[in-house]
C-alpha positions in Angstrom: 74.2 62.6 7.9 74.0 59.1 9.3 72.4 60.4 12.5 69.8 62.2 10.5 69.0 59.1 8.5 68.7 57.1 11.7 66.6 59.7 13.6 64.3 60.7 10.8 64.4 58.1 8.0 60.9 58.9 6.8 61.7 62.6 6.3 64.9 61.7 4.5 63.1 59.3 2.2 60.4 61.8 1.4 62.8 64.6 0.6 65.1 62.3 -1.4 62.1 61.1 -3.5 60.8 64.6 -4.0 64.2 65.9 -5.1 64.6 63.1 -7.6 61.2 63.8 -9.0 61.7 67.5 -9.2 65.1 67.1 -10.9 63.5 64.8 -13.4 60.8 67.4 -14.1 63.3 70.1 -14.7 66.1 68.2 -16.5 64.2 65.8 -18.7 62.0 67.2 -21.5 58.5 66.2 -20.7 56.7 64.0 -23.2 53.8 65.4 -25.1 50.4 65.5 -23.3 48.5 62.5 -24.6 45.0 62.5 -26.2 43.2 61.1 -23.1 44.3 64.2 -21.2 41.7 66.1 -23.3 38.9 64.0 -21.8 40.2 64.1 -18.2 40.7 67.9 -18.4 37.2 68.5 -19.8 35.8 66.3 -17.0 37.8 68.2 -14.4 36.4 71.4 -15.8 32.8 70.2 -16.0 32.5 68.4 -12.6 32.0 71.5 -10.5 29.6 73.0 -13.0 27.6 69.7 -13.1 27.4 69.6 -9.3 26.3 73.3 -8.9 23.9 73.3 -11.9 22.4 69.8 -12.1 19.7 71.0 -14.5 22.4 71.4 -17.2 22.7 67.6 -17.1 19.2 67.3 -18.4 18.9 70.3 -20.7 20.8 69.2 -23.8 20.4 72.5 -25.7 22.0 74.6 -22.9 24.8 72.2 -22.2 25.9 72.2 -25.9 26.4 75.9 -25.8 28.9 75.9 -22.9 32.5 75.9 -24.1 35.8 75.2 -22.3 38.0 77.1 -24.6 39.6 79.1 -21.8 40.5 76.0 -19.9 41.9 74.3 -22.9 43.8 77.4 -24.1 45.4 77.8 -20.7 46.5 74.2 -20.7 47.9 74.2 -24.2 50.1 77.2 -23.5 53.8 76.1 -23.4 52.9 72.5 -23.8 53.5 69.9 -26.5 50.0 68.6 -27.0 49.0 65.7 -29.3 45.3 66.8 -29.3 45.9 70.5 -30.1 44.3 70.5 -33.6 41.0 69.3 -32.2 38.3 71.8 -31.1 37.8 72.3 -27.4 35.1 69.8 -26.1 31.6 71.0 -25.4 29.9 70.7 -22.1 27.8 67.8 -23.4 30.9 65.9 -24.5 32.6 66.5 -21.2 29.5 65.5 -19.3 29.3 62.2 -21.3 33.0 61.6 -20.4 32.3 62.4 -16.8 30.0 59.3 -16.6 32.4 57.2 -18.7 35.6 57.8 -16.8 36.4 56.7 -13.3 35.9 59.3 -10.6 39.4 59.3 -8.9 41.7 61.0 -11.5 39.1 63.5 -12.7 38.5 64.5 -9.1 42.2 64.9 -8.5 42.4 67.2 -11.6 39.3 69.1 -10.5 40.9 69.9 -7.1 44.3 70.6 -8.7 42.9 73.0 -11.3 40.5 74.9 -9.1 42.9 75.3 -6.2 45.8 76.5 -8.3 46.1 80.0 -9.8 45.8 78.7 -13.4 44.9 75.7 -15.3 48.3 74.2 -16.0 49.7 70.7 -16.4 52.8 71.8 -14.4 50.6 72.1 -11.3 49.4 68.6 -11.8 53.0 67.3 -12.4 54.2 68.9 -9.1 51.3 67.5 -7.2 51.9 64.1 -8.6 55.6 64.4 -7.6 54.5 65.1 -4.0 52.0 62.2 -4.0 54.6 59.9 -5.4 57.1 61.0 -2.7 54.5 60.3 -0.1 54.1 56.8 -1.7 57.9 56.2 -1.2 57.4 57.1 2.5 54.3 54.8 2.7 56.3 51.9 1.1 59.1 52.5 3.7 56.6 52.4 6.6 54.9 49.3 5.3 58.0 47.3 4.5 59.6 48.4 7.8 56.6 46.9 9.6 56.5 43.7 7.5 60.3 43.0 7.2 62.7 45.3 9.0 64.2 48.8 9.0 66.7 47.8 6.4 64.0 46.1 4.3 61.9 49.2 4.4 64.9 51.4 3.4 65.8 49.1 0.5 62.2 49.1 -0.7 61.9 52.9 -0.4 65.2 53.4 -2.3 64.0 51.1 -5.1 60.8 53.2 -5.3 62.7 56.4 -5.3 64.9 55.5 -8.3 62.2 53.6 -10.2 
């Protein structure tokens, strides 16, 4: 084990971080999905449609008739949702939120939802676990460069258990 850590410390750090995060997802009951997820989810659903049909951004009558009930219903399935009693947002609301929210997280959700087989918060949780594990690896590499191998390892371990 010691030889593996010395030969491939980055791989060990990534796998350890990913295992900790996956165990957390399975063992710990996930908190309810918060209200702002409704907005980010609607933006993730509307972004590809807004790009492929820019005329819908101008035509207010047409955009109010588009509904995201399938997306919202798929997400609500098997989840504890704070915003469940509210109606699914309209295309117009989601388009307004698109210009209000920052682009990074809705873009991440758009990619996650449209590349996965179903709209599901678990897909997002798994992708976030992978990204966070890559962050542990990045912290290790940066701190190893700035301090030492041991400093990088300590920083990565702190991130893994954080």
